[in-house]
C-alpha positions in Angstrom: 119.9 107.4 52.7 117.7 109.4 55.2 114.0 108.9 54.4 112.3 112.0 52.9 109.1 113.6 54.1 106.8 115.1 51.5 107.9 118.3 49.9 105.4 120.6 48.2 105.7 124.4 47.8 103.8 126.1 45.0 103.7 129.8 44.3 101.2 131.6 42.2 99.7 135.0 41.6 96.1 136.0 42.2 95.2 138.4 39.4 92.1 140.4 38.7 92.9 140.0 35.0 92.1 136.3 35.4 88.8 136.9 37.1 90.3 136.4 40.6 89.7 138.4 43.8 91.9 138.7 46.8 88.8 139.1 49.0 87.3 135.9 47.6 90.6 134.0 48.0 90.9 135.2 51.6 87.3 134.3 52.4 87.6 130.8 50.8 90.9 129.9 52.6 89.8 131.2 56.0 86.2 129.9 55.8 84.7 133.3 56.5 82.1 135.7 54.9 83.7 138.8 53.5 82.1 141.4 51.3 84.2 142.7 48.5 83.7 146.5 48.4 85.3 146.7 44.9 82.3 144.9 43.3 79.8 144.5 46.2 79.9 140.7 46.0 79.6 138.8 49.4 81.8 135.7 49.5 80.4 133.3 52.0 82.5 130.2 52.8 81.4 129.6 56.4 80.4 126.0 55.5 83.9 125.1 54.5 85.5 122.6 56.8 89.0 121.5 57.7 90.3 125.0 58.7 92.3 124.5 61.9 94.2 127.8 62.2 94.2 131.4 60.8 96.3 134.4 61.5 97.5 137.6 59.8 101.1 138.7 60.4 101.9 142.3 59.8 105.3 144.0 59.0 106.6 147.2 60.3 104.6 150.3 59.1 101.5 148.3 58.3 98.3 149.7 59.9 97.3 147.5 62.9 93.7 147.4 61.6 95.0 145.1 58.8 94.9 142.3 61.4 91.3 142.2 60.3 91.1 140.0 57.1 88.2 142.0 55.6 90.0 145.3 56.1 93.3 144.1 54.7 92.1 142.6 51.5 89.5 145.3 50.8 92.3 147.8 51.1 94.3 145.8 48.6 91.3 145.7 46.2 90.9 149.5 46.6 94.5 150.4 46.0 94.8 148.3 42.9 93.0 150.2 40.2 93.7 148.3 37.0 91.5 145.6 35.6 94.5 143.3 35.3 96.1 144.1 38.6 98.1 141.5 40.5 96.3 141.4 43.9 98.1 138.9 46.0 100.7 136.1 45.9 99.8 132.7 47.3 102.2 130.2 48.7 100.8 126.7 49.3 102.8 124.4 51.6 102.5 120.7 52.5 103.0 120.4 56.2 105.0 117.5 57.6 102.7 114.9 59.1 105.6 113.9 61.3 105.1 117.0 63.4 102.2 117.7 65.9 99.7 120.4 64.9 101.0 123.0 67.3 104.6 122.6 65.9 103.3 123.0 62.3 101.6 126.2 63.3 104.9 127.4 64.9 106.8 126.3 61.8 104.6 128.2 59.4 104.6 131.4 61.5 108.4 131.3 61.7 108.8 130.7 58.0 106.5 133.6 57.1 108.1 136.0 59.6 111.6 135.2 58.2 111.0 135.2 54.5 108.0 137.5 54.0 106.9 139.7 56.9 110.4 140.9 57.7 110.7 142.0 54.1 107.6 144.1 54.3 104.7 141.8 53.2 101.5 141.1 55.1 101.1 137.3 55.5 97.6 135.8 55.8 98.0 132.3 57.1 95.3 129.6 56.9 96.1 126.0 57.8 93.8 123.2 56.6 93.7 119.7 57.8 90.7 117.3 57.1 92.5 114.5 58.9 93.1 112.8 55.6 96.9 112.8 55.7 97.2 116.0 53.8 97.7 118.9 56.2 98.7 122.1 54.3 99.0 125.8 54.6 97.8 128.6 52.3 99.7 131.9 52.7 98.3 135.0 51.0 100.9 137.8 50.6 100.5 141.4 49.7 102.3 142.6 46.6 102.8 146.3 47.5 105.3 147.7 50.1 104.3 150.1 52.8 105.5 153.7 53.3 106.8 154.8 56.6 103.5 156.5 57.4 101.5 153.2 56.9 100.2 154.1 53.4 100.7 151.8 50.5 103.9 152.4 48.5 104.4 152.0 44.8 105.1 148.6 43.2 107.3 150.2 40.5 108.5 153.6 39.2 109.3 154.9 35.8 112.9 155.5 34.8 113.7 157.5 31.7 116.3 156.2 29.3 118.8 158.8 28.4 120.9 159.2 25.3 124.7 159.7 25.3 124.2 163.4 26.1 122.1 162.6 29.1 118.9 163.8 27.4 115.6 161.9 27.4 114.8 160.0 24.2 111.5 161.1 22.6 109.5 158.5 20.7 107.2 159.0 17.6 104.2 158.8 19.9 105.4 161.9 21.8 106.2 159.8 24.9 109.7 159.5 26.3 111.5 156.2 26.2 111.5 154.6 29.7 111.6 151.4 31.6 109.8 150.1 34.7 111.9 149.7 37.9 110.4 147.6 40.6 110.6 149.1 44.1 111.0 145.7 45.7 112.6 142.5 44.5 109.7 140.2 45.4 109.0 139.4 41.7 112.6 138.5 40.9 113.0 135.0 39.5 115.5 133.9 42.1 113.0 134.7 44.9 111.0 131.6 44.2 114.1 129.4 44.6 115.0 131.3 47.8 111.5 130.8 49.3 111.3 127.1 48.2 114.8 126.4 49.7 113.9 128.4 52.8 110.8 126.2 53.4 112.9 123.1 53.2 115.4 124.6 55.7 112.7 125.5 58.2 111.0 122.1 58.0 114.3 120.2 58.4 115.1 122.4 61.4 111.8 121.5 63.1 112.2 117.8 62.2 115.6 117.8 63.8 114.2 119.5 67.0 111.6 116.8 67.2 114.1 114.0 66.6 112.4 113.0 63.4 114.9 111.3 61.0 113.0 112.4 57.8 114.3 115.3 55.7 112.9 117.2 52.8 114.8 118.8 49.8 113.3 121.4 47.4 115.6 120.1 44.6 114.7 117.4 42.1 116.5 114.0 42.5 118.6 114.9 39.5 119.8 118.2 41.0 120.5 116.4 44.3 122.6 113.7 42.6 120.3 111.0 44.0 120.4 107.8 42.0 116.7 107.4 42.2 113.8 107.8 39.8 111.3 110.5 40.9 107.7 109.4 41.5 104.8 111.1 39.8 103.1 113.9 41.8 99.7 112.4 42.8 97.6 115.5 43.4 94.7 115.7 45.9 92.1 113.8 43.9 94.3 110.9 43.0 95.6 110.7 46.6 92.0 110.6 48.0 91.1 107.8 45.6 94.1 105.8 46.5 93.3 106.2 50.2 89.9 104.8 49.6 91.4 101.7 47.9 90.7 102.9 44.3 93.7 102.3 42.1 94.6 105.3 39.8 96.9 105.6 36.8 99.2 107.9 38.7 99.3 105.5 41.6 100.2 102.5 39.3 103.0 104.6 37.8 104.4 105.4 41.2 104.2 101.8 42.3 106.1 100.7 39.3 108.7 103.4 39.9 109.1 102.4 43.5 109.6 98.7 42.5 112.2 99.8 40.0 114.1 102.0 42.5 114.0 99.1 45.0 115.3 96.6 42.5 118.1 98.8 41.2 119.2 99.6 44.8 119.2 95.9 45.8 121.3 94.9 42.8 123.7 97.8 43.3 124.3 96.6 46.9 124.8 93.0 45.8 127.3 94.0 43.1 129.2 96.2 45.6 129.4 93.3 48.1 130.8 90.9 45.5 133.2 93.6 44.3 134.5 94.4 47.7 135.1 90.8 48.6 136.9 89.9 45.4 139.1 93.0 45.5 140.2 92.0 49.0 141.5 88.6 48.0 144.9 87.6 46.5 145.2 86.9 42.8 148.2 84.6 43.2 147.9 81.1 44.6 144.1 81.5 44.6 141.9 78.5 44.1 140.8 77.7 40.5 137.2 78.0 39.4 137.0 74.2 39.0 138.0 73.7 42.7 135.6 76.5 43.7 132.7 75.0 41.8 133.3 71.5 43.2 133.3 73.0 46.7 129.9 74.6 46.3 127.5 72.4 48.3 129.8 69.4 47.5 127.1 67.0 48.4 127.0 68.2 52.0 123.7 68.1 53.8 121.9 67.0 50.7 119.4 64.6 52.2 116.5 64.5 49.8 116.3 63.7 46.1 115.0 67.2 45.4 118.0 68.8 47.1 120.4 66.7 45.1 118.6 67.7 41.8 118.6 71.4 42.8 122.4 71.0 43.6 123.1 69.5 40.2 121.1 72.3 38.4 123.0 75.0 40.3 126.3 73.4 39.3 125.2 73.2 35.7 124.1 76.8 35.8 127.5 78.0 37.2 129.4 75.8 34.7 127.5 77.5 31.8 128.2 80.9 33.3 132.0 80.1 33.6 132.2 78.7 30.1 130.2 81.5 28.5 132.5 84.1 30.1 135.8 82.2 29.8 136.4 82.4 33.6 139.0 80.0 34.9 140.6 81.8 37.9 139.9 84.5 40.5 141.5 87.2 38.3 139.0 86.6 35.5 136.1 86.4 38.0 137.2 89.8 39.3 137.3 91.2 35.8 133.8 89.9 35.3 132.4 91.7 38.3 134.1 94.9 37.1 132.3 94.4 33.8 129.0 93.7 35.5 129.5 96.8 37.5 130.1 99.0 34.4 127.1 97.5 32.6 124.9 98.0 35.6 125.7 101.7 35.6 124.9 102.0 31.9 121.6 100.2 32.3 120.7 102.0 35.5 121.4 105.4 34.1 119.5 104.7 30.9 116.5 103.4 32.8 116.5 106.6 35.0 116.8 108.8 31.9 113.8 107.0 30.3 111.8 107.2 33.5 112.4 110.9 33.8 111.3 111.5 30.2 108.3 109.3 30.7 107.4 111.2 33.8 107.5 114.4 31.7 105.4 112.9 28.9 102.9 111.4 31.3 102.5 114.8 32.8 102.0 116.4 29.3 99.3 113.8 28.5 97.6 114.1 31.9 97.5 117.9 31.7 96.1 117.6 28.2 93.4 115.2 29.4 92.5 117.7 32.2 92.4 120.6 29.8 89.9 118.7 27.5 87.9 117.3 30.3 87.3 120.4 32.3 87.2 123.0 29.5 83.4 122.8 29.2 83.0 123.5 33.0 85.4 126.4 32.8 83.6 128.0 29.8 80.3 127.7 31.5 81.8 129.4 34.6 83.2 132.3 32.5 79.8 133.1 31.0 78.0 133.4 34.4 77.3 136.7 36.1 79.2 137.5 39.3 76.7 136.3 41.9 76.0 133.0 40.1 79.6 132.5 39.2 80.6 132.5 42.9 78.2 129.7 43.7 79.2 127.8 40.6 82.9 128.2 41.5 82.3 127.0 45.0 80.7 123.9 43.6 83.2 123.3 40.8 86.4 124.8 42.2 88.5 121.7 41.7 87.5 121.3 38.1 88.0 125.0 37.3 91.4 125.0 39.1 92.4 121.8 37.3 91.6 123.4 33.9 93.5 126.6 34.8 96.5 124.6 36.0 96.4 122.5 32.8 96.1 125.5 30.5 99.0 127.3 32.3 101.1 124.1 32.1 100.4 123.5 28.4 101.0 127.2 27.6 104.5 126.9 29.2 105.2 123.7 27.4 104.1 125.0 24.0 106.0 128.3 24.4 103.9 130.1 21.8 103.2 127.2 19.5 99.5 126.5 18.8 99.2 122.9 17.8 99.7 120.4 20.7 101.8 117.5 19.4 99.6 114.9 21.0 100.5 112.1 18.5 104.2 112.9 18.8 104.0 112.6 22.6 102.2 109.3 22.5 104.6 107.9 19.9 107.6 108.9 21.9 106.0 107.4 25.0 105.4 104.1 23.3 109.0 104.0 22.0 110.5 104.8 25.4 108.4 102.1 27.0 109.7 99.5 24.5 113.3 100.7 25.1 112.7 100.4 28.9 111.6 96.8 28.5 114.8 96.0 26.6 116.8 97.6 29.3 114.9 95.6 31.9 115.8 92.4 30.1 119.5 93.4 30.4 118.9 94.2 34.0 117.6 90.7 34.7 120.6 89.2 32.8 123.0 91.2 35.1 121.0 90.1 38.1 121.4 86.5 37.1 125.1 86.9 36.4 125.5 88.6 39.8 123.8 85.6 41.4 126.4 83.3 39.8 129.2 85.4 41.1 127.7 85.3 44.6 127.6 81.5 44.5 131.2 81.3 43.3 132.2 83.8 46.0 130.5 81.6 48.6 132.3 78.5 47.4 135.7 80.3 47.3 135.1 81.6 50.9 134.4 78.1 52.1 137.4 76.6 50.4 139.7 79.3 51.6 138.4 78.9 55.2 138.9 75.1 55.1 142.4 75.3 53.6 143.6 78.2 55.7 144.2 80.6 52.8 145.8 83.9 53.6 144.0 86.9 52.2 146.1 90.1 52.1 144.0 93.1 51.0 144.5 94.4 47.5 143.7 98.0 46.9 141.9 98.7 43.7 140.2 102.0 42.8 136.7 100.9 41.7 133.7 102.3 43.3 130.1 101.6 42.5 
């Protein structure tokens, strides 16, 4: 399988209703000072480091003065009148470390032009790289289309619902029944999938041009049909700790998952090799298992006492395997590898299902921990006045963002329910871990049986080679 580069593409809304400001967001991501004319607050982030490139791309009909970051986002703040207005959309992208910096800039510009600017959005690009292995881009997008004369267009319009006679339906309030019709499709649910898929396509195009073998995919392993357990998303804080040599819980989970993936892949390959060999050999006139077992080592090149003891132990181990499975000929050995293959698939699939569910539960519990841990910081921030809140946010932005992300995540999981089932999650987690250990025991049993089949295959190969056996290929339809 082609190795995968890192894929990350998150999309979120910057809303005034959540205490956010498009001007503040633009200033922070670009490392500039911008005064917000809406509330008079000056947002100074000139001390912020790691900003390697900034640019604003404009669509047709956008006023050229919007190339100025302050002019653009103050215009957005001015046109949006409501206290809960959606001011901007942010797309955050992990840039491929396999590409040089100038190619990553070119990549982001091309992606923005194709998927956003050509559709009528202004794209404010800020690329960050602190040389810590996490180059990434922040893209702020306008939410409102432009009219042909360069003025802001409407996000939506009202459409009256008519009765069967084509008349407007009057409500008890005196208003007429209506619905909101969006003037652009940028808020459609399928757009996020399109943009995420488009980023993968653009990255892979550039990786191909640079002769880099890595590829990214916006789909989960399960959607891709990849027989691999997904690792846990590390996050910036955990990644930084791991790079400093500090082990984290997320890092330990990923290390365990990587070991499991590697072991499952290795055993799958070994079973396939045994299966392919056995299915290519004749069933009739094949050597018996007794003759095969006697041919294994057969006292050849056994010079030391320890080698002879190891040889005897190996023979005894194989004899027990043959007796326990009632294997006396090649046909029965072939049936056994078929059985091992089927059992391996059951064990492997169940381990992957458990790991995926554990991944979800671990995320539930992690987000709950972040919610409880950072809630006091967030509550302190919400009670501060505007000027103090900016300085406080600058100092505690990671904690505040972690709380907001955790709350949003838990709200989505709970779907209207109030009581978080913490005990239920922990109980399910413990049960799944116990079930996984039982499956791992079965895995090691299959691994041991595969080793016995490999030894028998080696002995049969030697015997057939010495005795000049013919081996016409048999065609059987088993695939692993």
